[in-house]
VMD Tcl script that draws the C-alpha trace (Angstrom):
set ca {
  {-32.67 143.18 104.85}
  {-29.85 142.08 102.59}
  {-30.26 143.41 99.05}
  {-31.05 141.22 96.07}
  {-27.74 141.90 94.32}
  {-25.65 141.20 97.42}
  {-27.71 138.14 98.28}
  {-27.30 136.67 94.81}
  {-23.57 137.38 94.95}
  {-23.14 135.51 98.24}
  {-25.36 132.67 97.02}
  {-23.33 132.34 93.81}
  {-20.01 132.31 95.69}
  {-21.33 129.73 98.11}
  {-22.71 127.49 95.35}
  {-19.52 127.62 93.30}
  {-17.32 126.56 96.24}
  {-19.65 123.77 97.39}
  {-19.94 122.37 93.85}
  {-16.18 122.70 93.26}
  {-15.34 120.78 96.44}
  {-17.97 118.16 95.61}
  {-16.49 117.65 92.14}
  {-13.02 117.35 93.67}
  {-14.24 114.57 95.95}
  {-16.03 112.92 93.01}
  {-12.76 112.82 91.09}
  {-10.87 111.53 94.13}
  {-13.42 108.79 94.79}
  {-13.45 107.87 91.10}
  {-9.67 107.39 91.01}
  {-9.62 105.31 94.21}
  {-12.60 103.18 93.16}
  {-11.21 102.61 89.67}
  {-7.84 101.50 91.03}
  {-9.60 99.12 93.42}
  {-11.75 97.49 90.72}
  {-8.88 97.51 88.21}
  {-6.53 95.72 90.63}
  {-9.20 93.24 91.72}
  {-10.16 92.20 88.18}
  {-6.79 92.54 86.44}
  {-6.08 88.82 86.65}
  {-9.38 87.73 85.14}
  {-9.22 85.68 81.96}
  {-11.72 87.90 80.19}
  {-10.60 91.18 81.76}
  {-12.37 94.11 80.12}
  {-11.02 97.57 80.89}
  {-14.11 99.28 79.46}
  {-16.38 97.32 81.80}
  {-14.23 98.27 84.78}
  {-14.34 101.92 83.72}
  {-18.14 101.85 83.34}
  {-18.48 99.99 86.63}
  {-16.55 102.74 88.37}
  {-18.35 105.53 86.52}
  {-21.77 104.17 87.49}
  {-20.80 103.39 91.10}
  {-19.21 106.75 92.04}
  {-22.41 108.89 92.14}
  {-23.94 106.59 94.74}
  {-20.80 106.68 96.88}
  {-20.53 110.46 96.65}
  {-24.13 110.83 97.80}
  {-23.01 109.82 101.29}
  {-20.23 112.41 101.42}
  {-22.48 115.28 100.34}
  {-22.91 116.63 103.91}
  {-19.12 116.81 104.30}
  {-18.64 118.57 100.97}
  {-21.32 121.06 101.98}
  {-19.54 121.61 105.29}
  {-16.12 122.11 103.67}
  {-17.59 124.29 100.92}
  {-19.36 126.45 103.51}
  {-16.19 126.85 105.54}
  {-14.26 127.80 102.40}
  {-16.94 130.32 101.38}
  {-17.02 132.01 104.80}
  {-13.24 132.06 105.17}
  {-12.87 133.55 101.68}
  {-15.49 136.20 102.49}
  {-13.53 137.06 105.62}
  {-10.26 137.30 103.70}
  {-11.88 139.72 101.27}
  {-13.32 141.69 104.21}
  {-16.79 141.16 102.76}
  {-18.17 140.09 106.12}
  {-16.67 143.16 107.81}
  {-18.13 145.49 105.17}
  {-21.53 143.78 105.38}
  {-21.57 144.20 109.16}
  {-20.54 147.85 108.80}
  {-23.45 148.36 106.41}
  {-25.84 147.13 109.09}
  {-26.32 143.60 107.75}
  {-26.54 141.08 110.56}
  {-24.94 137.63 110.50}
  {-28.36 136.05 109.99}
  {-29.00 138.15 106.89}
  {-25.53 137.31 105.62}
  {-26.21 133.60 106.18}
  {-29.64 133.63 104.54}
  {-28.39 133.09 100.93}
  {-26.13 130.22 102.04}
  {-28.95 128.61 104.04}
  {-31.34 128.83 101.08}
  {-28.73 127.32 98.75}
  {-28.06 124.54 101.27}
  {-31.76 123.69 101.43}
  {-32.09 123.76 97.63}
  {-29.07 121.49 97.21}
  {-30.59 119.07 99.71}
  {-33.95 119.06 97.92}
  {-32.35 118.56 94.49}
  {-30.08 115.75 95.69}
  {-33.05 113.93 97.22}
  {-35.51 114.37 94.36}
  {-33.19 114.43 91.31}
  {-29.66 113.28 92.13}
  {-30.74 110.25 94.19}
  {-32.92 108.67 91.45}
  {-30.11 109.13 88.94}
  {-27.46 107.69 91.24}
  {-29.63 104.69 92.18}
  {-30.28 103.87 88.53}
  {-26.57 104.04 87.81}
  {-25.90 101.93 90.92}
  {-28.25 99.23 89.61}
  {-26.41 99.18 86.29}
  {-23.06 99.01 88.08}
  {-24.28 96.02 90.12}
  {-25.24 94.23 86.91}
  {-21.84 94.96 85.36}
  {-20.08 93.81 88.52}
  {-22.04 90.56 88.56}
  {-21.12 89.91 84.91}
  {-17.38 90.35 85.41}
  {-15.76 86.93 85.56}
  {-12.75 86.66 87.82}
  {-9.75 84.48 87.17}
  {-10.94 81.69 89.47}
  {-14.01 81.21 91.62}
  {-13.89 82.34 95.20}
  {-14.27 79.48 97.63}
  {-15.30 79.96 101.20}
  {-16.59 83.51 100.75}
  {-18.88 84.36 103.63}
  {-20.90 87.16 102.10}
  {-22.29 89.97 104.19}
  {-25.93 88.83 103.83}
  {-27.22 85.37 104.77}
  {-30.71 83.90 104.89}
  {-32.10 80.57 106.03}
  {-34.75 79.01 103.81}
  {-36.58 75.76 103.13}
  {-37.97 74.00 100.10}
  {-38.98 70.50 98.99}
  {-38.22 68.95 102.36}
  {-34.74 70.43 102.62}
  {-33.36 73.42 104.46}
  {-30.51 75.60 103.26}
  {-28.57 78.72 104.11}
  {-27.65 80.97 101.20}
  {-25.43 84.03 101.31}
  {-24.15 86.59 98.82}
  {-21.48 89.26 98.82}
  {-23.24 91.42 96.23}
  {-26.78 91.83 94.92}
  {-28.49 93.30 91.88}
  {-32.06 93.73 90.58}
  {-33.30 94.53 94.10}
  {-32.04 91.22 95.47}
  {-33.28 89.04 92.62}
  {-29.71 88.47 91.36}
  {-26.90 87.42 93.68}
  {-23.18 87.23 93.02}
  {-20.35 85.49 94.87}
  {-22.84 83.00 96.26}
  {-22.27 80.37 98.94}
  {-25.00 77.97 100.05}
  {-25.12 75.17 102.63}
  {-27.78 72.50 102.09}
  {-29.14 70.19 104.81}
  {-31.35 67.12 104.48}
  {-34.76 66.66 106.11}
  {-33.10 65.48 109.35}
  {-30.96 68.61 109.59}
  {-27.68 66.86 108.66}
  {-25.25 68.66 106.37}
  {-25.62 67.46 102.80}
  {-23.59 69.66 100.46}
  {-22.11 73.06 99.86}
  {-22.48 75.17 96.71}
  {-20.09 77.92 95.59}
  {-20.95 79.95 92.52}
  {-20.51 83.29 90.90}
  {-24.17 84.14 90.34}
  {-27.67 83.03 91.29}
  {-31.05 84.29 90.08}
  {-34.36 84.02 91.85}
  {-37.18 82.25 90.06}
  {-40.55 81.34 91.61}
  {-39.84 78.46 93.97}
  {-36.08 78.17 93.47}
  {-32.71 79.81 93.04}
  {-31.13 79.10 89.66}
  {-27.41 78.91 90.44}
  {-25.05 79.00 87.46}
  {-21.52 77.53 87.26}
  {-21.97 75.90 90.64}
  {-19.19 74.04 92.43}
  {-20.90 71.36 94.58}
  {-18.91 69.87 97.46}
  {-20.03 66.84 99.49}
  {-18.42 65.03 102.40}
  {-15.89 62.40 101.28}
  {-16.64 63.08 97.63}
  {-14.83 64.94 94.91}
  {-16.22 68.42 94.12}
  {-18.20 68.53 90.91}
  {-19.00 71.41 88.61}
  {-22.58 71.89 87.45}
  {-23.64 74.32 84.79}
  {-26.95 74.94 86.59}
  {-27.99 74.02 90.12}
  {-31.60 74.44 91.30}
  {-31.91 75.27 95.01}
  {-35.57 75.07 96.13}
  {-36.97 77.89 98.28}
  {-40.31 78.87 99.75}
  {-39.36 82.54 99.89}
  {-41.59 85.00 98.11}
  {-40.13 87.80 95.94}
  {-41.04 90.31 98.66}
  {-39.15 88.35 101.32}
  {-36.12 88.02 99.06}
  {-36.19 91.72 98.29}
  {-36.43 92.67 101.95}
  {-33.42 90.52 102.82}
  {-31.05 90.91 99.89}
  {-31.89 94.17 98.19}
  {-29.41 97.03 98.20}
  {-31.02 100.18 99.59}
  {-28.48 102.29 97.69}
  {-30.01 101.00 94.46}
  {-33.59 101.98 95.37}
  {-34.76 105.41 94.27}
  {-36.36 107.94 96.60}
  {-39.52 107.84 94.49}
  {-39.73 104.02 94.70}
  {-39.52 103.82 98.48}
  {-43.14 104.83 99.30}
  {-44.45 102.08 97.02}
  {-42.10 99.50 98.55}
  {-43.11 100.55 102.07}
  {-46.79 100.17 101.20}
  {-46.24 96.81 99.48}
  {-44.25 95.45 102.43}
  {-46.96 96.50 104.89}
  {-49.71 94.94 102.76}
  {-47.75 91.69 102.56}
  {-47.11 91.67 106.31}
  {-43.35 92.05 105.85}
  {-41.11 94.37 107.89}
  {-40.63 97.74 106.23}
  {-38.24 99.26 108.78}
  {-35.28 99.53 106.44}
  {-37.34 101.15 103.70}
  {-38.91 103.65 106.12}
  {-35.52 104.50 107.59}
  {-34.00 105.09 104.18}
  {-36.99 107.19 103.08}
  {-36.88 109.41 106.16}
  {-33.12 109.76 105.88}
  {-33.49 111.09 102.35}
  {-36.32 113.39 103.44}
  {-34.15 114.84 106.21}
  {-31.20 115.55 103.91}
  {-32.07 119.25 103.31}
  {-32.12 119.77 107.09}
  {-28.74 118.02 107.39}
  {-27.19 120.32 104.77}
  {-28.73 123.36 106.45}
  {-27.18 122.22 109.73}
  {-23.80 121.90 107.99}
  {-24.06 125.52 106.84}
  {-24.75 126.71 110.39}
  {-21.89 124.61 111.80}
  {-19.55 126.08 109.20}
  {-20.70 129.59 110.15}
  {-19.91 128.93 113.81}
  {-16.29 127.93 113.14}
  {-15.44 130.33 110.29}
  {-17.73 133.37 110.18}
  {-15.73 135.53 112.55}
  {-12.67 137.35 111.24}
  {-9.50 135.38 111.95}
  {-5.80 135.41 111.23}
  {-4.03 132.84 109.06}
  {-2.85 130.73 111.97}
  {-6.44 130.22 113.10}
  {-7.72 128.85 109.79}
  {-6.33 125.38 110.54}
  {-8.11 125.28 113.88}
  {-11.35 126.32 112.17}
  {-11.10 123.52 109.64}
  {-10.28 120.96 112.35}
  {-13.23 122.12 114.42}
  {-15.56 121.81 111.43}
  {-14.24 118.34 110.58}
  {-14.68 117.25 114.21}
  {-18.30 118.41 114.26}
  {-19.03 116.79 110.90}
  {-17.45 113.52 112.03}
  {-19.46 113.63 115.26}
  {-22.68 114.05 113.27}
  {-21.66 111.14 111.02}
  {-21.05 108.85 114.01}
  {-24.32 109.85 115.67}
  {-26.20 109.30 112.41}
  {-24.70 105.82 112.01}
  {-25.63 104.91 115.58}
  {-29.16 106.19 115.00}
  {-29.32 104.18 111.75}
  {-28.32 100.98 113.55}
  {-30.89 101.62 116.28}
  {-33.57 102.35 113.71}
  {-32.80 99.36 111.46}
  {-32.81 97.11 114.51}
  {-36.29 98.26 115.49}
  {-35.12 99.77 118.76}
  {-35.99 103.33 117.69}
  {-38.81 104.30 115.29}
  {-37.38 105.02 111.80}
  {-38.62 108.65 111.61}
  {-37.01 109.43 114.97}
  {-33.73 107.71 114.03}
  {-33.55 109.61 110.72}
  {-34.65 113.08 111.81}
  {-33.28 113.39 115.36}
  {-29.53 113.78 114.51}
  {-30.29 116.39 111.85}
  {-32.68 118.40 114.03}
  {-30.40 118.28 117.08}
  {-27.42 119.45 115.00}
  {-29.53 122.24 113.48}
  {-30.70 123.42 116.91}
  {-27.16 123.29 118.28}
  {-25.87 125.38 115.38}
  {-28.67 127.92 115.71}
  {-28.17 128.16 119.48}
  {-24.41 128.69 119.12}
  {-24.93 131.40 116.49}
  {-27.54 133.13 118.65}
  {-25.06 133.17 121.52}
  {-22.12 134.38 119.40}
  {-23.97 136.99 117.36}
  {-26.77 138.21 119.60}
  {-25.16 137.71 123.02}
}
mol new
graphics top color blue
foreach p $ca { graphics top sphere $p radius 0.5 }
foreach p [lrange $ca 0 end-1] q [lrange $ca 1 end] { graphics top cylinder $p $q radius 0.2 }
display resetview
């Protein structure tokens, strides 16, 4: 078996490269995100550079959580290529250490990183994401956006009227909406009015819409400081529809799943997110094995580019398959545990099979 000193050395080298590449991507994402928010809010009357900076700072950890498998893949490739360049792999093989023993420290580190990101990093990033959503909702733009068809819409009823309300962004687990557009119909189903506003907050029995621009047919638009839009939706139904899964902690998901089931509401999205986070250590372990396949063998300089391209191709393939599985799971076509775990397990088995073939014949 690989010795303790050598194992710790390989584990330290692997950890340093994975963390370094992750921090590089964090910086890159931060710069891109800051420029996006800065440009978008530069023309606002009450533009606040500190708010934009904090918005970016709080949003980046949540974004970088999704690129963690790729940073693990690139860090693993870099670690194995560097070990080859230093002839450490050759010396280890000459000393009777098999590829599996050489990979053991990296696999353990990959699993530990996955466990820590799920149990520690995810709760921190979700809390920061919630704060960033609140800051984003409070930023006033130069003029209200009219005709914004947000990404989430819901049909509701209340006090004899029906309405359709949509929002581009949410906060407080769906209780606060921003960039709101609502269409109100009378009891006969005829269009009555349209409301455009920056924010709306859920209160029992109604949405309290602030700074609402109300538009009716053949009438001049009028600005209301507060507009009350009745609704029969319960807080649980609102949360299920509008909440942002990226702002829900790993430790909160079991409670939300149980509450949704008790209330008779669908919990598919919560279950899918929970199982996806649970499967993250397996995903990172699979990335380590994929990196070993494309970079563990000794190679010349001209082959390094092909190794990196092969690793990127495999990582991109896993990303596409995971997204397809997510869509199938969120749509109820595939059970959430199967949709979350199958891509990770299949990739892990493929990596192990390829290594068995390459190393053991």
